CHARMM-style PDB file with segment names, atoms N, HN, CA, C and O in Angstrom:
ATOM      1  N   UNK     1     -65.734 -53.857   7.567  1.00  0.00      PROA
ATOM      2  CA  UNK     1     -64.599 -53.042   7.861  1.00  0.00      PROA
ATOM      3  C   UNK     1     -64.725 -51.655   7.263  1.00  0.00      PROA
ATOM      4  O   UNK     1     -63.973 -50.756   7.639  1.00  0.00      PROA
ATOM      5  N   UNK     2     -65.656 -51.459   6.342  1.00  0.00      PROA
ATOM      6  HN  UNK     2     -66.267 -52.190   6.037  1.00  0.00      PROA
ATOM      7  CA  UNK     2     -65.893 -50.144   5.802  1.00  0.00      PROA
ATOM      8  C   UNK     2     -64.870 -49.678   4.777  1.00  0.00      PROA
ATOM      9  O   UNK     2     -64.701 -48.474   4.583  1.00  0.00      PROA
ATOM     10  N   UNK     3     -64.186 -50.602   4.119  1.00  0.00      PROA
ATOM     11  HN  UNK     3     -64.323 -51.580   4.276  1.00  0.00      PROA
ATOM     12  CA  UNK     3     -63.223 -50.224   3.091  1.00  0.00      PROA
ATOM     13  C   UNK     3     -63.995 -49.625   1.915  1.00  0.00      PROA
ATOM     14  O   UNK     3     -64.795 -50.316   1.283  1.00  0.00      PROA
ATOM     15  N   UNK     4     -63.759 -48.345   1.618  1.00  0.00      PROA
ATOM     16  HN  UNK     4     -63.109 -47.784   2.131  1.00  0.00      PROA
ATOM     17  CA  UNK     4     -64.551 -47.631   0.636  1.00  0.00      PROA
ATOM     18  C   UNK     4     -64.302 -48.091  -0.796  1.00  0.00      PROA
ATOM     19  O   UNK     4     -65.200 -48.038  -1.636  1.00  0.00      PROA
ATOM     20  N   UNK     5     -63.095 -48.536  -1.067  1.00  0.00      PROA
ATOM     21  HN  UNK     5     -62.366 -48.578  -0.384  1.00  0.00      PROA
ATOM     22  CA  UNK     5     -62.773 -48.939  -2.439  1.00  0.00      PROA
ATOM     23  C   UNK     5     -61.573 -49.895  -2.419  1.00  0.00      PROA
ATOM     24  O   UNK     5     -60.592 -49.663  -1.713  1.00  0.00      PROA
ATOM     25  N   UNK     6     -61.672 -50.968  -3.204  1.00  0.00      PROA
ATOM     26  HN  UNK     6     -62.469 -51.156  -3.778  1.00  0.00      PROA
ATOM     27  CA  UNK     6     -60.498 -51.812  -3.390  1.00  0.00      PROA
ATOM     28  C   UNK     6     -60.442 -52.277  -4.834  1.00  0.00      PROA
ATOM     29  O   UNK     6     -61.449 -52.328  -5.540  1.00  0.00      PROA
ATOM     30  N   UNK     7     -59.211 -52.619  -5.252  1.00  0.00      PROA
ATOM     31  HN  UNK     7     -58.392 -52.578  -4.678  1.00  0.00      PROA
ATOM     32  CA  UNK     7     -58.967 -52.987  -6.658  1.00  0.00      PROA
ATOM     33  C   UNK     7     -58.510 -54.439  -6.738  1.00  0.00      PROA
ATOM     34  O   UNK     7     -57.818 -54.935  -5.849  1.00  0.00      PROA
ATOM     35  N   UNK     8     -58.901 -55.104  -7.801  1.00  0.00      PROA
ATOM     36  HN  UNK     8     -59.463 -54.701  -8.523  1.00  0.00      PROA
ATOM     37  CA  UNK     8     -58.375 -56.428  -8.137  1.00  0.00      PROA
ATOM     38  C   UNK     8     -57.704 -56.298  -9.498  1.00  0.00      PROA
ATOM     39  O   UNK     8     -58.345 -55.939 -10.486  1.00  0.00      PROA
ATOM     40  N   UNK     9     -56.421 -56.590  -9.539  1.00  0.00      PROA
ATOM     41  HN  UNK     9     -55.901 -56.882  -8.736  1.00  0.00      PROA
ATOM     42  CA  UNK     9     -55.651 -56.459 -10.768  1.00  0.00      PROA
ATOM     43  C   UNK     9     -55.299 -57.855 -11.246  1.00  0.00      PROA
ATOM     44  O   UNK     9     -54.440 -58.522 -10.670  1.00  0.00      PROA
ATOM     45  N   UNK    10     -55.973 -58.295 -12.310  1.00  0.00      PROA
ATOM     46  HN  UNK    10     -56.671 -57.753 -12.778  1.00  0.00      PROA
ATOM     47  CA  UNK    10     -55.734 -59.614 -12.872  1.00  0.00      PROA
ATOM     48  C   UNK    10     -54.958 -59.438 -14.175  1.00  0.00      PROA
ATOM     49  O   UNK    10     -55.540 -59.478 -15.259  1.00  0.00      PROA
ATOM     50  N   UNK    11     -53.643 -59.243 -14.069  1.00  0.00      PROA
ATOM     51  HN  UNK    11     -53.170 -59.210 -13.188  1.00  0.00      PROA
ATOM     52  CA  UNK    11     -52.840 -58.918 -15.226  1.00  0.00      PROA
ATOM     53  C   UNK    11     -52.594 -60.094 -16.174  1.00  0.00      PROA
ATOM     54  O   UNK    11     -52.137 -59.898 -17.300  1.00  0.00      PROA
ATOM     55  N   UNK    12     -52.897 -61.314 -15.722  1.00  0.00      PROA
ATOM     56  HN  UNK    12     -53.268 -61.473 -14.808  1.00  0.00      PROA
ATOM     57  CA  UNK    12     -52.761 -62.479 -16.593  1.00  0.00      PROA
ATOM     58  C   UNK    12     -54.107 -62.985 -17.135  1.00  0.00      PROA
ATOM     59  O   UNK    12     -54.142 -63.894 -17.964  1.00  0.00      PROA
ATOM     60  N   UNK    13     -55.199 -62.398 -16.668  1.00  0.00      PROA
ATOM     61  HN  UNK    13     -55.170 -61.659 -15.994  1.00  0.00      PROA
ATOM     62  CA  UNK    13     -56.514 -62.848 -17.129  1.00  0.00      PROA
ATOM     63  C   UNK    13     -56.839 -64.242 -16.667  1.00  0.00      PROA
ATOM     64  O   UNK    13     -57.408 -65.027 -17.426  1.00  0.00      PROA
ATOM     65  N   UNK    14     -56.490 -64.571 -15.433  1.00  0.00      PROA
ATOM     66  HN  UNK    14     -56.028 -63.934 -14.817  1.00  0.00      PROA
ATOM     67  CA  UNK    14     -56.715 -65.916 -14.902  1.00  0.00      PROA
ATOM     68  C   UNK    14     -58.025 -66.069 -14.124  1.00  0.00      PROA
ATOM     69  O   UNK    14     -58.394 -67.187 -13.765  1.00  0.00      PROA
ATOM     70  N   UNK    15     -58.723 -64.980 -13.861  1.00  0.00      PROA
ATOM     71  HN  UNK    15     -58.423 -64.072 -14.153  1.00  0.00      PROA
ATOM     72  CA  UNK    15     -59.954 -65.037 -13.082  1.00  0.00      PROA
ATOM     73  C   UNK    15     -61.029 -65.854 -13.792  1.00  0.00      PROA
ATOM     74  O   UNK    15     -60.956 -66.098 -14.997  1.00  0.00      PROA
ATOM     75  N   UNK    16     -62.000 -66.258 -13.036  1.00  0.00      PROA
ATOM     76  HN  UNK    16     -62.059 -66.060 -12.057  1.00  0.00      PROA
ATOM     77  CA  UNK    16     -63.104 -67.030 -13.577  1.00  0.00      PROA
ATOM     78  C   UNK    16     -63.960 -66.214 -14.538  1.00  0.00      PROA
ATOM     79  O   UNK    16     -64.041 -64.991 -14.424  1.00  0.00      PROA
ATOM     80  N   UNK    17     -64.591 -66.893 -15.477  1.00  0.00      PROA
ATOM     81  HN  UNK    17     -64.525 -67.886 -15.569  1.00  0.00      PROA
ATOM     82  CA  UNK    17     -65.453 -66.191 -16.459  1.00  0.00      PROA
ATOM     83  C   UNK    17     -66.540 -65.374 -15.793  1.00  0.00      PROA
ATOM     84  O   UNK    17     -66.950 -64.333 -16.306  1.00  0.00      PROA
ATOM     85  N   UNK    18     -67.007 -65.851 -14.643  1.00  0.00      PROA
ATOM     86  HN  UNK    18     -66.674 -66.697 -14.226  1.00  0.00      PROA
ATOM     87  CA  UNK    18     -68.032 -65.124 -13.889  1.00  0.00      PROA
ATOM     88  C   UNK    18     -67.531 -63.730 -13.489  1.00  0.00      PROA
ATOM     89  O   UNK    18     -68.318 -62.789 -13.384  1.00  0.00      PROA
ATOM     90  N   UNK    19     -66.225 -63.606 -13.268  1.00  0.00      PROA
ATOM     91  HN  UNK    19     -65.586 -64.370 -13.353  1.00  0.00      PROA
ATOM     92  CA  UNK    19     -65.666 -62.365 -12.769  1.00  0.00      PROA
ATOM     93  C   UNK    19     -65.061 -61.487 -13.857  1.00  0.00      PROA
ATOM     94  O   UNK    19     -65.156 -60.263 -13.770  1.00  0.00      PROA
ATOM     95  N   UNK    20     -64.441 -62.076 -14.881  1.00  0.00      PROA
ATOM     96  HN  UNK    20     -64.363 -63.070 -14.951  1.00  0.00      PROA
ATOM     97  CA  UNK    20     -63.773 -61.248 -15.897  1.00  0.00      PROA
ATOM     98  C   UNK    20     -64.356 -61.422 -17.286  1.00  0.00      PROA
ATOM     99  O   UNK    20     -63.887 -60.792 -18.234  1.00  0.00      PROA
ATOM    100  N   UNK    21     -65.362 -62.261 -17.425  1.00  0.00      PROA
ATOM    101  HN  UNK    21     -65.743 -62.773 -16.655  1.00  0.00      PROA
ATOM    102  CA  UNK    21     -66.020 -62.410 -18.717  1.00  0.00      PROA
ATOM    103  C   UNK    21     -65.313 -63.380 -19.654  1.00  0.00      PROA
ATOM    104  O   UNK    21     -64.342 -64.039 -19.283  1.00  0.00      PROA
ATOM    105  N   UNK    22     -65.825 -63.448 -20.868  1.00  0.00      PROA
ATOM    106  HN  UNK    22     -66.614 -62.913 -21.169  1.00  0.00      PROA
ATOM    107  CA  UNK    22     -65.292 -64.330 -21.898  1.00  0.00      PROA
ATOM    108  C   UNK    22     -65.210 -63.582 -23.201  1.00  0.00      PROA
ATOM    109  O   UNK    22     -66.198 -62.940 -23.558  1.00  0.00      PROA
ATOM    110  N   UNK    23     -64.144 -63.605 -23.932  1.00  0.00      PROA
ATOM    111  HN  UNK    23     -63.341 -64.127 -23.642  1.00  0.00      PROA
ATOM    112  CA  UNK    23     -62.928 -64.361 -23.628  1.00  0.00      PROA
ATOM    113  C   UNK    23     -62.145 -63.738 -22.468  1.00  0.00      PROA
ATOM    114  O   UNK    23     -62.210 -62.535 -22.214  1.00  0.00      PROA
ATOM    115  N   UNK    24     -61.412 -64.599 -21.785  1.00  0.00      PROA
ATOM    116  HN  UNK    24     -61.359 -65.576 -21.991  1.00  0.00      PROA
ATOM    117  CA  UNK    24     -60.637 -64.099 -20.650  1.00  0.00      PROA
ATOM    118  C   UNK    24     -59.529 -63.188 -21.168  1.00  0.00      PROA
ATOM    119  O   UNK    24     -58.870 -63.485 -22.164  1.00  0.00      PROA
ATOM    120  N   UNK    25     -59.345 -62.092 -20.478  1.00  0.00      PROA
ATOM    121  HN  UNK    25     -59.881 -61.851 -19.669  1.00  0.00      PROA
ATOM    122  CA  UNK    25     -58.257 -61.156 -20.803  1.00  0.00      PROA
ATOM    123  C   UNK    25     -57.895 -60.387 -19.555  1.00  0.00      PROA
ATOM    124  O   UNK    25     -58.684 -60.340 -18.611  1.00  0.00      PROA
ATOM    125  N   UNK    26     -56.710 -59.778 -19.527  1.00  0.00      PROA
ATOM    126  HN  UNK    26     -56.070 -59.816 -20.294  1.00  0.00      PROA
ATOM    127  CA  UNK    26     -56.308 -59.007 -18.350  1.00  0.00      PROA
ATOM    128  C   UNK    26     -57.390 -57.980 -17.991  1.00  0.00      PROA
ATOM    129  O   UNK    26     -57.927 -57.287 -18.855  1.00  0.00      PROA
ATOM    130  N   UNK    27     -57.687 -57.906 -16.704  1.00  0.00      PROA
ATOM    131  HN  UNK    27     -57.251 -58.469 -16.002  1.00  0.00      PROA
ATOM    132  CA  UNK    27     -58.798 -57.076 -16.237  1.00  0.00      PROA
ATOM    133  C   UNK    27     -58.413 -56.341 -14.959  1.00  0.00      PROA
ATOM    134  O   UNK    27     -57.740 -56.890 -14.087  1.00  0.00      PROA
ATOM    135  N   UNK    28     -58.852 -55.092 -14.867  1.00  0.00      PROA
ATOM    136  HN  UNK    28     -59.399 -54.646 -15.575  1.00  0.00      PROA
ATOM    137  CA  UNK    28     -58.661 -54.258 -13.678  1.00  0.00      PROA
ATOM    138  C   UNK    28     -60.061 -53.976 -13.124  1.00  0.00      PROA
ATOM    139  O   UNK    28     -60.868 -53.316 -13.778  1.00  0.00      PROA
ATOM    140  N   UNK    29     -60.343 -54.478 -11.919  1.00  0.00      PROA
ATOM    141  HN  UNK    29     -59.687 -55.014 -11.388  1.00  0.00      PROA
ATOM    142  CA  UNK    29     -61.676 -54.317 -11.328  1.00  0.00      PROA
ATOM    143  C   UNK    29     -61.609 -53.359 -10.150  1.00  0.00      PROA
ATOM    144  O   UNK    29     -60.781 -53.520  -9.254  1.00  0.00      PROA
ATOM    145  N   UNK    30     -62.486 -52.359 -10.157  1.00  0.00      PROA
ATOM    146  HN  UNK    30     -63.158 -52.228 -10.885  1.00  0.00      PROA
ATOM    147  CA  UNK    30     -62.599 -51.405  -9.056  1.00  0.00      PROA
ATOM    148  C   UNK    30     -63.914 -51.735  -8.326  1.00  0.00      PROA
ATOM    149  O   UNK    30     -64.979 -51.767  -8.941  1.00  0.00      PROA
ATOM    150  N   UNK    31     -63.827 -51.974  -7.038  1.00  0.00      PROA
ATOM    151  HN  UNK    31     -62.961 -51.949  -6.539  1.00  0.00      PROA
ATOM    152  CA  UNK    31     -64.975 -52.306  -6.205  1.00  0.00      PROA
ATOM    153  C   UNK    31     -65.217 -51.151  -5.252  1.00  0.00      PROA
ATOM    154  O   UNK    31     -64.345 -50.810  -4.453  1.00  0.00      PROA
ATOM    155  N   UNK    32     -66.405 -50.540  -5.330  1.00  0.00      PROA
ATOM    156  HN  UNK    32     -67.113 -50.817  -5.980  1.00  0.00      PROA
ATOM    157  CA  UNK    32     -66.748 -49.372  -4.530  1.00  0.00      PROA
ATOM    158  C   UNK    32     -67.892 -49.734  -3.600  1.00  0.00      PROA
ATOM    159  O   UNK    32     -68.892 -50.314  -4.025  1.00  0.00      PROA
ATOM    160  N   UNK    33     -67.739 -49.385  -2.319  1.00  0.00      PROA
ATOM    161  HN  UNK    33     -66.927 -48.914  -1.974  1.00  0.00      PROA
ATOM    162  CA  UNK    33     -68.751 -49.652  -1.301  1.00  0.00      PROA
ATOM    163  C   UNK    33     -69.899 -48.652  -1.447  1.00  0.00      PROA
ATOM    164  O   UNK    33     -69.698 -47.444  -1.316  1.00  0.00      PROA
ATOM    165  N   UNK    34     -71.097 -49.159  -1.718  1.00  0.00      PROA
ATOM    166  HN  UNK    34     -71.260 -50.140  -1.824  1.00  0.00      PROA
ATOM    167  CA  UNK    34     -72.292 -48.310  -1.855  1.00  0.00      PROA
ATOM    168  C   UNK    34     -73.426 -48.955  -1.060  1.00  0.00      PROA
ATOM    169  O   UNK    34     -73.817 -50.088  -1.342  1.00  0.00      PROA
ATOM    170  N   UNK    35     -73.940 -48.256  -0.095  1.00  0.00      PROA
ATOM    171  HN  UNK    35     -73.622 -47.335   0.133  1.00  0.00      PROA
ATOM    172  CA  UNK    35     -75.065 -48.733   0.734  1.00  0.00      PROA
ATOM    173  C   UNK    35     -74.779 -50.112   1.326  1.00  0.00      PROA
ATOM    174  O   UNK    35     -75.654 -50.977   1.345  1.00  0.00      PROA
ATOM    175  N   UNK    36     -73.550 -50.314   1.809  1.00  0.00      PROA
ATOM    176  HN  UNK    36     -72.839 -49.611   1.794  1.00  0.00      PROA
ATOM    177  CA  UNK    36     -73.194 -51.551   2.493  1.00  0.00      PROA
ATOM    178  C   UNK    36     -72.830 -52.699   1.578  1.00  0.00      PROA
ATOM    179  O   UNK    36     -72.524 -53.784   2.072  1.00  0.00      PROA
ATOM    180  N   UNK    37     -72.847 -52.512   0.264  1.00  0.00      PROA
ATOM    181  HN  UNK    37     -73.095 -51.630  -0.137  1.00  0.00      PROA
ATOM    182  CA  UNK    37     -72.480 -53.569  -0.674  1.00  0.00      PROA
ATOM    183  C   UNK    37     -71.503 -53.026  -1.706  1.00  0.00      PROA
ATOM    184  O   UNK    37     -71.489 -51.831  -2.002  1.00  0.00      PROA
ATOM    185  N   UNK    38     -70.682 -53.930  -2.250  1.00  0.00      PROA
ATOM    186  HN  UNK    38     -70.694 -54.900  -2.009  1.00  0.00      PROA
ATOM    187  CA  UNK    38     -69.702 -53.494  -3.231  1.00  0.00      PROA
ATOM    188  C   UNK    38     -70.256 -53.565  -4.657  1.00  0.00      PROA
ATOM    189  O   UNK    38     -70.874 -54.550  -5.062  1.00  0.00      PROA
ATOM    190  N   UNK    39     -70.013 -52.498  -5.389  1.00  0.00      PROA
ATOM    191  HN  UNK    39     -69.511 -51.699  -5.060  1.00  0.00      PROA
ATOM    192  CA  UNK    39     -70.367 -52.430  -6.793  1.00  0.00      PROA
ATOM    193  C   UNK    39     -69.066 -52.561  -7.576  1.00  0.00      PROA
ATOM    194  O   UNK    39     -68.140 -51.775  -7.374  1.00  0.00      PROA
ATOM    195  N   UNK    40     -68.988 -53.541  -8.462  1.00  0.00      PROA
ATOM    196  HN  UNK    40     -69.740 -54.179  -8.625  1.00  0.00      PROA
ATOM    197  CA  UNK    40     -67.785 -53.807  -9.239  1.00  0.00      PROA
ATOM    198  C   UNK    40     -67.878 -53.230 -10.636  1.00  0.00      PROA
ATOM    199  O   UNK    40     -68.903 -53.362 -11.303  1.00  0.00      PROA
ATOM    200  N   UNK    41     -66.809 -52.593 -11.076  1.00  0.00      PROA
ATOM    201  HN  UNK    41     -65.976 -52.486 -10.534  1.00  0.00      PROA
ATOM    202  CA  UNK    41     -66.701 -52.088 -12.431  1.00  0.00      PROA
ATOM    203  C   UNK    41     -65.392 -52.587 -13.001  1.00  0.00      PROA
ATOM    204  O   UNK    41     -64.334 -52.429 -12.392  1.00  0.00      PROA
ATOM    205  N   UNK    42     -65.472 -53.198 -14.187  1.00  0.00      PROA
ATOM    206  HN  UNK    42     -66.331 -53.326 -14.682  1.00  0.00      PROA
ATOM    207  CA  UNK    42     -64.284 -53.751 -14.830  1.00  0.00      PROA
ATOM    208  C   UNK    42     -63.784 -52.831 -15.939  1.00  0.00      PROA
ATOM    209  O   UNK    42     -64.552 -52.203 -16.667  1.00  0.00      PROA
ATOM    210  N   UNK    43     -62.466 -52.787 -16.028  1.00  0.00      PROA
ATOM    211  HN  UNK    43     -61.842 -53.298 -15.437  1.00  0.00      PROA
ATOM    212  CA  UNK    43     -61.810 -51.992 -17.061  1.00  0.00      PROA
ATOM    213  C   UNK    43     -60.804 -52.886 -17.779  1.00  0.00      PROA
ATOM    214  O   UNK    43     -60.120 -53.702 -17.162  1.00  0.00      PROA
ATOM    215  N   UNK    44     -60.731 -52.713 -19.104  1.00  0.00      PROA
ATOM    216  HN  UNK    44     -61.287 -52.051 -19.606  1.00  0.00      PROA
ATOM    217  CA  UNK    44     -59.807 -53.521 -19.907  1.00  0.00      PROA
ATOM    218  C   UNK    44     -59.165 -52.647 -20.979  1.00  0.00      PROA
ATOM    219  O   UNK    44     -59.676 -51.581 -21.324  1.00  0.00      PROA
ATOM    220  N   UNK    45     -58.042 -53.120 -21.493  1.00  0.00      PROA
ATOM    221  HN  UNK    45     -57.627 -53.986 -21.213  1.00  0.00      PROA
ATOM    222  CA  UNK    45     -57.341 -52.510 -22.630  1.00  0.00      PROA
ATOM    223  C   UNK    45     -57.040 -51.016 -22.437  1.00  0.00      PROA
ATOM    224  O   UNK    45     -56.311 -50.636 -21.521  1.00  0.00      PROA
ATOM    225  N   UNK    46     -57.596 -50.196 -23.288  1.00  0.00      PROA
ATOM    226  HN  UNK    46     -58.189 -50.504 -24.033  1.00  0.00      PROA
ATOM    227  CA  UNK    46     -57.293 -48.752 -23.284  1.00  0.00      PROA
ATOM    228  C   UNK    46     -58.317 -47.926 -22.489  1.00  0.00      PROA
ATOM    229  O   UNK    46     -58.351 -46.700 -22.590  1.00  0.00      PROA
ATOM    230  N   UNK    47     -59.143 -48.613 -21.704  1.00  0.00      PROA
ATOM    231  HN  UNK    47     -59.115 -49.610 -21.622  1.00  0.00      PROA
ATOM    232  CA  UNK    47     -60.138 -47.893 -20.903  1.00  0.00      PROA
ATOM    233  C   UNK    47     -59.452 -47.121 -19.766  1.00  0.00      PROA
ATOM    234  O   UNK    47     -58.509 -47.607 -19.142  1.00  0.00      PROA
ATOM    235  N   UNK    48     -59.945 -45.931 -19.523  1.00  0.00      PROA
ATOM    236  HN  UNK    48     -60.712 -45.536 -20.029  1.00  0.00      PROA
ATOM    237  CA  UNK    48     -59.448 -45.103 -18.429  1.00  0.00      PROA
ATOM    238  C   UNK    48     -60.058 -45.607 -17.120  1.00  0.00      PROA
ATOM    239  O   UNK    48     -61.276 -45.741 -17.004  1.00  0.00      PROA
ATOM    240  N   UNK    49     -59.206 -45.882 -16.145  1.00  0.00      PROA
ATOM    241  HN  UNK    49     -58.217 -45.773 -16.239  1.00  0.00      PROA
ATOM    242  CA  UNK    49     -59.664 -46.387 -14.853  1.00  0.00      PROA
ATOM    243  C   UNK    49     -60.346 -45.252 -14.093  1.00  0.00      PROA
ATOM    244  O   UNK    49     -59.839 -44.131 -14.051  1.00  0.00      PROA
ATOM    245  N   UNK    50     -61.498 -45.549 -13.495  1.00  0.00      PROA
ATOM    246  HN  UNK    50     -61.910 -46.459 -13.529  1.00  0.00      PROA
ATOM    247  CA  UNK    50     -62.241 -44.555 -12.729  1.00  0.00      PROA
ATOM    248  C   UNK    50     -62.260 -44.974 -11.261  1.00  0.00      PROA
ATOM    249  O   UNK    50     -62.659 -46.090 -10.926  1.00  0.00      PROA
ATOM    250  N   UNK    51     -61.829 -44.075 -10.405  1.00  0.00      PROA
ATOM    251  HN  UNK    51     -61.505 -43.169 -10.677  1.00  0.00      PROA
ATOM    252  CA  UNK    51     -61.745 -44.336  -8.967  1.00  0.00      PROA
ATOM    253  C   UNK    51     -62.436 -43.212  -8.210  1.00  0.00      PROA
ATOM    254  O   UNK    51     -62.240 -42.033  -8.505  1.00  0.00      PROA
ATOM    255  N   UNK    52     -63.249 -43.597  -7.226  1.00  0.00      PROA
ATOM    256  HN  UNK    52     -63.408 -44.555  -6.987  1.00  0.00      PROA
ATOM    257  CA  UNK    52     -63.898 -42.577  -6.400  1.00  0.00      PROA
ATOM    258  C   UNK    52     -62.914 -41.989  -5.389  1.00  0.00      PROA
ATOM    259  O   UNK    52     -63.076 -40.845  -4.963  1.00  0.00      PROA
ATOM    260  N   UNK    53     -61.908 -42.750  -5.008  1.00  0.00      PROA
ATOM    261  HN  UNK    53     -61.776 -43.678  -5.354  1.00  0.00      PROA
ATOM    262  CA  UNK    53     -60.926 -42.298  -4.033  1.00  0.00      PROA
ATOM    263  C   UNK    53     -59.835 -41.448  -4.685  1.00  0.00      PROA
ATOM    264  O   UNK    53     -59.313 -40.515  -4.075  1.00  0.00      PROA
ATOM    265  N   UNK    54     -59.499 -41.782  -5.930  1.00  0.00      PROA
ATOM    266  HN  UNK    54     -59.923 -42.540  -6.426  1.00  0.00      PROA
ATOM    267  CA  UNK    54     -58.482 -41.042  -6.664  1.00  0.00      PROA
ATOM    268  C   UNK    54     -59.060 -40.490  -7.967  1.00  0.00      PROA
ATOM    269  O   UNK    54     -58.703 -40.965  -9.045  1.00  0.00      PROA
ATOM    270  N   UNK    55     -59.955 -39.486  -7.887  1.00  0.00      PROA
ATOM    271  HN  UNK    55     -60.245 -39.100  -7.012  1.00  0.00      PROA
ATOM    272  CA  UNK    55     -60.607 -38.979  -9.088  1.00  0.00      PROA
ATOM    273  C   UNK    55     -59.637 -38.345 -10.080  1.00  0.00      PROA
ATOM    274  O   UNK    55     -59.957 -38.210 -11.261  1.00  0.00      PROA
ATOM    275  N   UNK    56     -58.444 -37.952  -9.604  1.00  0.00      PROA
ATOM    276  HN  UNK    56     -58.184 -38.062  -8.645  1.00  0.00      PROA
ATOM    277  CA  UNK    56     -57.476 -37.348 -10.488  1.00  0.00      PROA
ATOM    278  C   UNK    56     -56.640 -38.382 -11.249  1.00  0.00      PROA
ATOM    279  O   UNK    56     -55.820 -38.007 -12.088  1.00  0.00      PROA
ATOM    280  N   UNK    57     -56.831 -39.662 -10.974  1.00  0.00      PROA
ATOM    281  HN  UNK    57     -57.496 -39.966 -10.292  1.00  0.00      PROA
ATOM    282  CA  UNK    57     -56.124 -40.745 -11.650  1.00  0.00      PROA
ATOM    283  C   UNK    57     -56.419 -40.725 -13.133  1.00  0.00      PROA
ATOM    284  O   UNK    57     -57.582 -40.764 -13.534  1.00  0.00      PROA
ATOM    285  N   UNK    58     -55.395 -40.665 -13.945  1.00  0.00      PROA
ATOM    286  HN  UNK    58     -54.450 -40.633 -13.620  1.00  0.00      PROA
ATOM    287  CA  UNK    58     -55.541 -40.601 -15.392  1.00  0.00      PROA
ATOM    288  C   UNK    58     -54.693 -41.693 -16.057  1.00  0.00      PROA
ATOM    289  O   UNK    58     -53.785 -41.396 -16.832  1.00  0.00      PROA
ATOM    290  N   UNK    59     -54.997 -42.946 -15.748  1.00  0.00      PROA
ATOM    291  HN  UNK    59     -55.735 -43.188 -15.118  1.00  0.00      PROA
ATOM    292  CA  UNK    59     -54.266 -44.088 -16.305  1.00  0.00      PROA
ATOM    293  C   UNK    59     -55.224 -45.060 -16.957  1.00  0.00      PROA
ATOM    294  O   UNK    59     -56.349 -45.251 -16.495  1.00  0.00      PROA
ATOM    295  N   UNK    60     -54.762 -45.678 -18.043  1.00  0.00      PROA
ATOM    296  HN  UNK    60     -53.847 -45.524 -18.417  1.00  0.00      PROA
ATOM    297  CA  UNK    60     -55.530 -46.745 -18.661  1.00  0.00      PROA
ATOM    298  C   UNK    60     -55.032 -48.078 -18.116  1.00  0.00      PROA
ATOM    299  O   UNK    60     -53.955 -48.157 -17.524  1.00  0.00      PROA
ATOM    300  N   UNK    61     -55.816 -49.110 -18.320  1.00  0.00      PROA
ATOM    301  HN  UNK    61     -56.691 -49.047 -18.801  1.00  0.00      PROA
ATOM    302  CA  UNK    61     -55.417 -50.455 -17.898  1.00  0.00      PROA
ATOM    303  C   UNK    61     -54.142 -50.816 -18.645  1.00  0.00      PROA
ATOM    304  O   UNK    61     -53.216 -51.359 -18.042  1.00  0.00      PROA
ATOM    305  N   UNK    62     -54.071 -50.536 -19.911  1.00  0.00      PROA
ATOM    306  HN  UNK    62     -54.823 -50.095 -20.401  1.00  0.00      PROA
ATOM    307  CA  UNK    62     -52.904 -50.868 -20.740  1.00  0.00      PROA
ATOM    308  C   UNK    62     -51.636 -50.207 -20.170  1.00  0.00      PROA
ATOM    309  O   UNK    62     -50.586 -50.847 -20.115  1.00  0.00      PROA
ATOM    310  N   UNK    63     -51.719 -48.951 -19.752  1.00  0.00      PROA
ATOM    311  HN  UNK    63     -52.572 -48.430 -19.797  1.00  0.00      PROA
ATOM    312  CA  UNK    63     -50.569 -48.260 -19.174  1.00  0.00      PROA
ATOM    313  C   UNK    63     -50.063 -48.967 -17.908  1.00  0.00      PROA
ATOM    314  O   UNK    63     -48.856 -49.086 -17.696  1.00  0.00      PROA
ATOM    315  N   UNK    64     -50.971 -49.419 -17.097  1.00  0.00      PROA
ATOM    316  HN  UNK    64     -51.952 -49.322 -17.269  1.00  0.00      PROA
ATOM    317  CA  UNK    64     -50.563 -50.095 -15.857  1.00  0.00      PROA
ATOM    318  C   UNK    64     -49.936 -51.458 -16.157  1.00  0.00      PROA
ATOM    319  O   UNK    64     -48.912 -51.810 -15.571  1.00  0.00      PROA
ATOM    320  N   UNK    65     -50.536 -52.216 -17.052  1.00  0.00      PROA
ATOM    321  HN  UNK    65     -51.368 -51.930 -17.528  1.00  0.00      PROA
ATOM    322  CA  UNK    65     -50.022 -53.558 -17.349  1.00  0.00      PROA
ATOM    323  C   UNK    65     -48.701 -53.519 -18.106  1.00  0.00      PROA
ATOM    324  O   UNK    65     -47.931 -54.477 -18.037  1.00  0.00      PROA
ATOM    325  N   UNK    66     -48.418 -52.429 -18.828  1.00  0.00      PROA
ATOM    326  HN  UNK    66     -49.043 -51.651 -18.884  1.00  0.00      PROA
ATOM    327  CA  UNK    66     -47.170 -52.306 -19.585  1.00  0.00      PROA
ATOM    328  C   UNK    66     -46.038 -51.677 -18.764  1.00  0.00      PROA
ATOM    329  O   UNK    66     -44.885 -51.689 -19.195  1.00  0.00      PROA
ATOM    330  N   UNK    67     -46.353 -51.134 -17.601  1.00  0.00      PROA
ATOM    331  HN  UNK    67     -47.290 -51.124 -17.250  1.00  0.00      PROA
ATOM    332  CA  UNK    67     -45.341 -50.479 -16.761  1.00  0.00      PROA
ATOM    333  C   UNK    67     -44.336 -51.522 -16.268  1.00  0.00      PROA
ATOM    334  O   UNK    67     -44.681 -52.677 -16.018  1.00  0.00      PROA
ATOM    335  N   UNK    68     -43.104 -51.087 -16.139  1.00  0.00      PROA
ATOM    336  HN  UNK    68     -42.824 -50.149 -16.342  1.00  0.00      PROA
ATOM    337  CA  UNK    68     -42.077 -52.001 -15.641  1.00  0.00      PROA
ATOM    338  C   UNK    68     -41.760 -51.680 -14.213  1.00  0.00      PROA
ATOM    339  OT1 UNK    68     -40.915 -52.337 -13.605  1.00  0.00      PROA
TER     340      UNK     68
END
């Protein structure tokens, strides 16, 4: 379908260890389409989220998970 970027927001840290690591914790995953395959980058805690579609985005994972 050519989706250039999609996000997986696991705010409860329920994903499998293969996907979010160990110990399990809330994780924000950005998947970017490169050469026909997706490259996944995980962000946790106070890490600044990096997006190719929204380069001006200046939010940390913590800010998103704490938002009401």
